[in-house]
N, C-alpha and C positions, 0 to 999 in steps of 0.2 A: 504494500500500500504506500509506504514512504517513497519507494523508488518511482512508482507511477505518479505520485503527486509532484515530485521534482521534475520528472520528464514532461509533465504538462506545461511547464513554464520554460522549457528549453526549446529554442527555435530550430537550431541545427540538429539534423538527425545524427551526425557523427559525434556530437557531444553528449547525447543522451546516455544515461546509465543503463547497464544490462546486468542480468543475473545469470550465472552459469547454469546451463540446463541440466537438471538432475534427471537421471535415467536415460541420457543420450548416449551416443556412440563414443564420445570422448571421455578421457579420464582427467579430472581436475588436478592441477598442480597446487602445491602448498607454498605459502609465503614464508620467507625466512626472516625472523626478527634479528635485531642487533644483539650480539653476544649470546646467541643461541648455542647451547652446548651440543645440540644435535644437528648442527649446520651441515656437516658432512653426510650424515644419514639422510637428511631431507633432500640434499642436492642429488644424491644417488637415486633416491626415490623419484624425484621429479624428472631425472634423465630417462628413467625407465618409462614413466608415464608419457613423456614427450615422444619417445620412439613409437609407442603404441598409437598415439595421435597422428603421427606422420604416416604410419602404415594405414590407418583408417582413411586418411585423405586420398592416398593412392587407390585404395579399394573402391572408394566412392567414385573416383574419376574413371576407373576401369569398368564401372557398371555393376559392382557387387551390391545386391539389395541391402538397404539399411536394416531390414529385419534380420538378415543373416548375420550382419556384424553385431547387432544387439544380442543375438543368440550366443555367438562365440564369446562375447564379453561376459554374459551371465554365466555360461557353463564353464568357461576356461579361466575366468578371473574371479568373479564374485563367489561362485559356489566353492571353488578350490581354496580361496582365501578363508572363507568361513570354516571349511573343513580343517585347514591348517591351524587356524586359531583354536579350534575346538580340541585339536590333538596336541599341539606343541606350544600354544600361546602365540603372542605376536612376535614374529621374527622378520625383521626388515629384509634380510637377504633372501628369505624364502618368498616374500611378496614380490621382489624383483625378478626372481626366477619364474614365478607364476606368470608375470606380465610378459617376460621374454618368450615363454612357451606359447602363450596366446598370440603373440605377435607372429611367431613362426607359423602357427596354424593358419592365421589370416593370410600370410604371404603365400602359402600353398594354395589357398582358395583363389587368390588373385591370379596365380599362374594357370589354374584350371579354368577360371572364368574369363574366357576371351570372347568378347563380342565382335561381330563382323563390323568392319569399318563403316561409319556413318556416311551416307552419300553426300557429295558436295555439289551444289548447284553449278551448272555450266555458264550461268549468267549472274551478274550482280543483281541481287534481289531488290536493292534500293533503286537501281536503274529501271528494273522491271516495274516497280510501283509507280515511278514517274511516267513511264510509257503508258501504263494502264490509265492513270489520271488524265493524260493528254488525249488518249483515245476516247475517254468518256466525254471530254469537252468537245472533241471533233464530232462525235455522234450527236450531241445536242445541237451543234451548229448545222449538221447535216439534216436533222429533222426540221429545223427552222427553214432551211433552204428548200427542202422538199415541199413544205406547206406554201412557201412563197411561189415556187414554180407552178404548183397546182392553182394558186390564185391567179397567176398570170395567164395560164391556159384558159381558165374560166372567163376572165375579163376579155381576152381576145375572141373567144367564142361569142360572148355577148356583143362585142363590137361588130363582128361579121354579120350578126343577125339584126343589128340596128341600122336599118336603111330607110330612106324616104327623105322628102324635101324638108320636113319639119323636125327631123331628128338630129340636126346639127349640134345643138346644145348637149344632148345626151351622149353623142359620139365624142364630143370634146371632153366631157367629164370622164368617160371610159378611157380615153387616150391618156389623160393625166394620171389616172390610177395605175394604168399599165406602166407608165414611165417611172412612177414612184416605186412600184414593186420591182421593176428591173434594177433600179438603183440599189434597193435593199438587197437583192440577190447578189449584185457585184460586191457590196460591202461585206456580206457574210463570207463570200468566197475569199476576199482579201484578208479577212480576219483569220480564216483557216490557214491560209498560206503563211501569215505572220506567226501563228502558233508553232507550226512545224519548223519554220526557219529559226525562231528563237530557241527551239529545243536542239538545233544542230543538224537538221535534215534539209536537203535541198528542196524537196517538194513533198506533197501528200503521198504520192505513190511510193517514194523511198521509205517514208515512215511506216506505211501500212505493211510493206514487205518485211521490214525489220521487226515490226510488232508481231506479225503472225509467226515468224521464225522464233522469236523469243517466247511466244506463248506455247509453242510446241516443246521447247526446252524445259520450260517451267512445268508443263504437264508431265513430262518424263521424270523430272526430279521428284515431283509429288508422288508418283507411282513408286519410284525407288525408295522414297522415304517411308511410305506405308509398308512396303515389303520388309524394310529393315526393322521397323517397329514390331511387326509380327514375329520376325525371327528373334528379336531381343526378348519379347514376352515368352516365347517358347523356351529360349535358353534359360531364362530365370525360373520357369516352372520345373525344368529338368534339374537345375542346381538345388532347389529346395526339395530334397528327397523326403518321402514320408517316414515317420518314426518306425523303427524296427519293433516288431511284436516279440515280447518275451515268450520263449517256449515253455510248454507245460512242464517238461522234464526239468528245465532249469529252476522252476518254481518249487517243484516237489522235492528235488534232491537235497537242498539245504534243510528242508523240514524233516526229512526222514533220517539224514545222516548226522546232522549236527545240532540236535536239540540242546544237549548239555553245554556245548561250546557257546551257543547263542545265549543261553540263560546266564552263563558266567560273564560274558561280555556286556550284557545289558545291566548287570548288577552295579558295579562300582565305576567302571571306566566311563560308561555312557552317561551315568548320572553326574559324575564330576565334569565331564565334557559339556553337558547341557548347562550346568551351573556357570561354568566358565564362559560359555557362549552368551548366556543371558547377560552376564556382567559386562562382557565386551560390547554387546549391542547397546546396552544402556549407556556405556561410556561414549560410544561412537555417536549415538543419537542425541545425547544431552549436550546442549551448547551453553555458552556463558549466559546468553540471553534467557534461556530456560531456567538456569540455576538462579537467576535473579527474579524469577517469577513470571517471565514473559511467556507468551503463547504465540503459535503460528496459525495462519489460515491457509488452507490449500486452495490454490487457484490454478487449475489445469495441472501442469507438470511442476509448478513452483510452490514453495512454502514461503508465504509472505508474512513478516512480523505483524502481529495484530496490534497496531498502534492506533490510538485515537487521540484527537485533539482535546485539550482540557476545555471544560464547559465554561463559556463566557457568561457574563451577567446579561441582563436583559438588553437586547440590541438598542443602541442609541442612534439618533438621527445623524446621517452623514449627507451634507449638501454638496453644492458644486465645488466648494473649495476643498472639501475632503476627497471628492472624486478626482479632482485634478492632482492632488498630492499622491493619491493612489496610483494614478497613471505614471507620475514621475518615479515613484518607487519601483514600479514594474520595469521601466525602461532603463533607469540609471542606477538604482540602488536595490538590485535584486536580492542580495544577501539579507539586507534589512527587511525587505518585504517577506522573504521566506521565514525569517526568524520570528517576525510578528505573527505571521499566519500559523506557524507551527505551535507557538506558545499560546495562541488564543487571545492575543492582545490587539489584533489588527483593528477591530471595530472601535474599541475604546480609544485607540491612538488616533484614528481618523476623526472620531467625534471631537476629541480635544483640539485637533488642528482646525476643524470647522468652527468651534466656539471661539478660538483665538482670532481667526480671520474675521468672524462676525463682529467681535469687539473692536478690531482695528478699523474696519471699513464700515 
């Protein structure tokens, strides 16, 4: 909530705060404080995490599905780390070996997961978009010219049918309309020639030839792209193999052969391991904020601190002077504005400014 409130007042997208995505494909690195006695251990831990993150980037670029990467992270890192803690306690070297093994496993998947090369258009798509827009303009002009030519034909037919000694005025009116329509036709044709000339073509014929040739190339590219997308989807379906079913013999054999061994193992070792696991999970989950009595609110994939503004007294009137000062704080004194808003003193502060201004003026 606190991060979102701050981001609401930040104009530049690059300057907005962000929270590391929990449950994502990457591993978060740790910050090293000054005079930290475990600095070397944390640096080695961060180096292993960064190697995993770099391998994840390569896997994503090569087309490995994000769900498969998350599965490897859960099975090869999270589950194995919990098992190691349950058995041996927290061992930094063991955790680094677990990450290294997961990274090697992901690299093998990258080598196996080879997508066909994505087709490349044989024409500049931006140039094609410009040609398509020009063709649309020419088609509109062509429709207007066609209507004008039909109008000219209709007027000439009326002129040929208008005969007689007393029809001179009507014939003169028709001749004027025909002259205006012919001028409009020439003007439309001139506009069409200027359009193609400004686009770099000598005439309309040259442009239409280039347009139809480009249209054919774009159509071929779209067909190749659809075929590539179908192949990619099929490749991803093959990579995600269904889970193997456990055999009935494999389930029965441990029950019939090792009942006593299972009972002994479940007695002390597993109970101690479960207790250790619960303690470790509590340590890992509990933060300084929680130890101070703070709580979190889950918002999608994030846990946001449950922060609330202190309750203000009854809102006081803020007039034009207070509003102008508020605008000044937002533009030039943003830190002061955020401090007042977070502490719940913004309304009373602006009301005091309003009262002082009213007394002076």
